[in-house]
C-alpha positions in Angstrom: 0.0 -0.3 -0.1 1.0 3.6 -0.5 2.6 5.6 2.4 -0.3 5.5 5.1 0.2 5.2 8.7 -3.4 4.2 9.5 -3.9 1.6 6.2 -3.9 -2.2 6.6 -3.5 -4.0 4.1 -2.2 -7.6 3.7 -1.4 -9.7 0.7 -1.6 -13.3 1.3 -0.7 -16.1 -1.0 -2.8 -19.6 -0.6 -1.2 -22.1 -0.1 2.0 -20.2 1.5 0.6 -17.8 4.2 -2.9 -19.2 4.6 -4.3 -23.2 3.3 -1.0 -24.3 3.7 -0.3 -28.1 2.7 -3.4 -27.3 0.6 -2.6 -29.0 -2.8 -5.5 -26.6 -5.0 -4.4 -23.9 -3.0 -1.1 -24.2 -3.7 -1.8 -24.9 -7.4 -4.4 -21.9 -7.7 -2.3 -19.5 -6.5 -4.6 -17.3 -5.4 -4.1 -13.8 -3.5 -6.6 -12.8 -1.0 -6.3 -9.6 0.6 -7.0 -7.5 4.0 -8.0 -4.1 3.8 -8.8 -1.8 6.3 -7.9 1.0 9.2 -5.6 0.5 12.0 -7.3 3.7 13.9 -10.9 1.9 14.0 -9.5 -1.7 14.2 -11.9 -2.6 11.0 -11.3 -4.1 8.3 -12.8 -6.5 5.1 -11.4 -9.5 3.6 -11.3 -9.7 -0.5 -11.6 -13.0 -2.1 -11.6 -15.6 1.0 -11.1 -18.9 -0.4 -9.3 -22.6 0.8 -8.9 -21.8 4.7 -11.3 -18.8 5.7 -10.5 -19.3 9.6 -6.6 -18.9 8.7 -7.7 -15.5 6.6 -9.5 -14.4 9.9 -7.2 -15.3 12.4 -4.0 -13.5 10.7 -6.7 -10.3 10.4 -7.6 -11.1 14.2 -3.4 -11.9 15.6 -2.6 -8.4 13.6 -5.5 -6.9 15.9 -7.9 -6.1 13.0 -11.5 -6.9 13.1 -13.1 -8.0 9.8 -16.1 -6.5 9.1 -17.2 -7.6 5.9 -16.4 -9.5 2.4 -15.6 -8.2 -0.8 -16.1 -10.2 -3.8 -14.3 -9.3 -7.2 -16.4 -12.3 -9.1 -17.9 -15.4 -8.3 -15.7 -17.6 -9.7 -15.3 -21.0 -6.9 -11.5 -19.8 -6.1 -12.4 -16.7 -5.2 -15.4 -17.1 -2.6 -15.7 -21.1 -2.6 -18.1 -23.8 -3.9 -17.2 -26.3 -6.3 -14.3 -26.1 -9.0 -12.6 -29.4 -11.3 -14.2 -31.5 -9.6 -12.9 -29.9 -5.8 -15.1 -28.2 -2.8 -14.0 -25.1 -1.5 -14.9 -23.6 1.4 -15.6 -19.5 1.3 -18.1 -17.2 2.3 -20.5 -19.7 3.0 -17.8 -21.2 6.1 -18.1 -17.5 6.9 -21.2 -17.2 7.8 -21.6 -20.4 9.4 -20.1 -18.6 12.2 -20.6 -14.9 11.7 -22.8 -12.7 10.2 -21.0 -10.3 7.5 -22.4 -8.2 4.0 -21.2 -10.0 1.2 -20.5 -6.7 -1.2 -21.2 -8.0 -4.8 -21.6 -6.5 -8.0 -25.4 -6.3 -9.0 -24.7 -8.5 -11.9 -23.5 -11.1 -9.9 -25.4 -12.3 -7.4 -27.4 -14.8 -9.0 -24.2 -16.5 -9.9 -22.7 -16.2 -6.1 -25.8 -17.3 -4.8 -25.9 -20.6 -7.1 -22.4 -21.1 -6.4 -21.8 -21.0 -2.7 -25.6 -21.7 -1.4 -25.3 -18.2 0.2 -29.2 -16.5 0.2 -30.1 -13.0 -1.5 -29.6 -11.5 2.1 -26.5 -12.2 2.8 -25.5 -10.2 -0.2 -25.0 -5.9 -0.6 -25.8 -5.3 -3.9 -23.1 -2.8 -6.1 -22.8 -1.2 -9.4 -20.0 0.8 -11.2 -18.8 3.5 -8.8 -20.3 2.8 -5.5 -18.1 3.5 -2.7 -17.7 1.7 0.8 -16.1 3.2 4.4 -13.9 1.4 6.1 -13.3 3.0 9.2 -11.5 6.4 7.5 -10.4 4.8 4.0 -12.6 4.7 1.7 -13.2 1.8 -1.1 -14.4 2.6 -4.9 -16.2 -0.3 -6.6 -15.2 -0.3 -10.5 -17.2 -2.7 -12.6 -14.9 -4.7 -15.2 -16.8 -7.3 -17.2 -15.1 -9.7 -19.2 -13.9 -12.5 -17.3 -17.4 -12.5 -15.9 -20.4 -10.5 -16.4 -20.3 -8.7 -12.4 -16.3 -8.9 -12.0 -15.6 -6.0 -10.5 -12.0 -4.2 -8.9 -11.7 -2.0 -5.6 -9.6 1.0 -5.8 -8.2 2.5 -2.4 -5.0 4.2 -1.3 -3.7 4.6 -4.4 -4.1 0.7 -5.1 -6.1 -1.6 -7.7 -7.1 -5.0 -6.7 -7.9 -6.3 -9.7 -9.4 -9.8 -9.3 -9.0 -11.8 -12.5 -9.9 -8.7 -14.7 -6.1 -7.6 -15.0 -3.1 -9.6 -14.3 0.3 -7.9 -14.2 0.8 -10.4 -17.5 -2.2 -11.1 -19.2 -6.3 -11.1 -18.1 -8.6 -13.3 -17.1 -9.7 -15.9 -19.4 -12.6 -14.9 -21.9 -13.8 -18.6 -23.2 -15.7 -19.3 -20.1 -19.6 -19.1 -19.9 -20.7 -15.6 -19.1 -17.2 -14.6 -20.5 -17.0 -11.8 -23.0 -14.5 -10.3 -25.1 -15.2 -7.6 -26.2 -16.1 -6.5 -22.3 -12.8 -7.0 -21.4 -11.4 -4.9 -24.2 -13.2 -2.2 -22.4 -12.9 -3.2 -19.1 -9.4 -2.8 -19.6 -9.1 0.4 -21.3 -11.1 1.8 -18.2 -8.5 1.0 -15.8 -5.5 1.6 -18.2 -7.0 5.3 -17.3 -5.8 5.3 -13.9 -3.1 7.1 -12.8 0.7 5.9 -13.6 1.6 5.3 -10.3 -1.6 3.2 -9.2 -0.3 0.2 -7.9 -1.9 -3.2 -9.3 -2.7 -6.1 -6.9 -3.6 -9.3 -9.1 -6.3 -12.3 -8.4 -3.2 -14.9 -8.8 0.4 -15.0 -8.3 1.0 -15.7 -12.4 4.4 -13.6 -12.6 7.3 -13.0 -10.3 6.4 -9.6 -8.9 3.3 -9.5 -6.3 2.5 -6.2 -7.6 3.4 -3.6 -10.1 2.4 -0.1 -10.7 0.0 0.8 -13.8 2.8 2.3 -16.0 4.4 -0.9 -15.8 1.8 -3.3 -16.5 0.7 -0.7 -19.5 4.0 -1.1 -20.8 4.8 -4.6 -20.1 1.1 -6.7 -20.8 0.6 -8.1 -24.0 -3.1 -7.0 -23.2 -2.6 -3.6 -24.0 -0.4 -4.3 -27.6 -3.5 -4.6 -29.8 -3.9 -1.3 -31.2 -8.0 -1.0 -31.3 -11.0 -3.2 -30.3 -11.3 -4.9 -33.6 -8.1 -6.2 -33.7 -8.6 -7.6 -30.5 -11.4 -9.3 -30.9 -9.2 -11.5 -33.6 -6.5 -11.9 -31.1 -9.1 -12.8 -28.3 -12.9 -13.4 -29.1 -13.1 -17.1 -28.2 -9.4 -17.7 -27.3 -8.6 -19.2 -24.0 -5.8 -16.6 -22.4 
């Protein structure tokens, strides 16, 4: 996180920082994020999966209380559910022991409920441009469809948690049910307008660095090398990324 003495921020890698020994967690290399305000001791967890008790315990050991969950999108490796024959724990497990709001994009609600089994009453629906205050820190929701219809990124204190929309090298797949390569192009262009110094924190560790300034991502990431949407569609339309 960029300099702010009151900002609480943890980037946690599955299979290393939590869910140690879980082969699926090690293979999927998901990032989970804790983001909050040290002064108030309040934080949210972004995309909890695999070993949610471990994640909550990390926050508690740092003197923080988890007051909500933010979901970048509905896929099971980010919020729990079934994937590739595996059952991954996630937001449903958290709700067994405590009542927390699960913040999702409104277009994602039905998918989240189907994937995890949580109910609509557990969800807080958002649209792009909404904000959420965590103590004295404000998080802005950016709707970035493409990987899924309701994918969203979170911008706070000059840092972008980008989920599976934008990786440091590449982007989320656009050949899955609900994916849309045209929407992905528009979303990536929207993110490219963020200031150069914005630090990108992706949903998976698919590259050696775990974060990078937007200026570097625009220069190095191959998804920004297409001239226009037509060229993008020739490259990415129906192609696995």
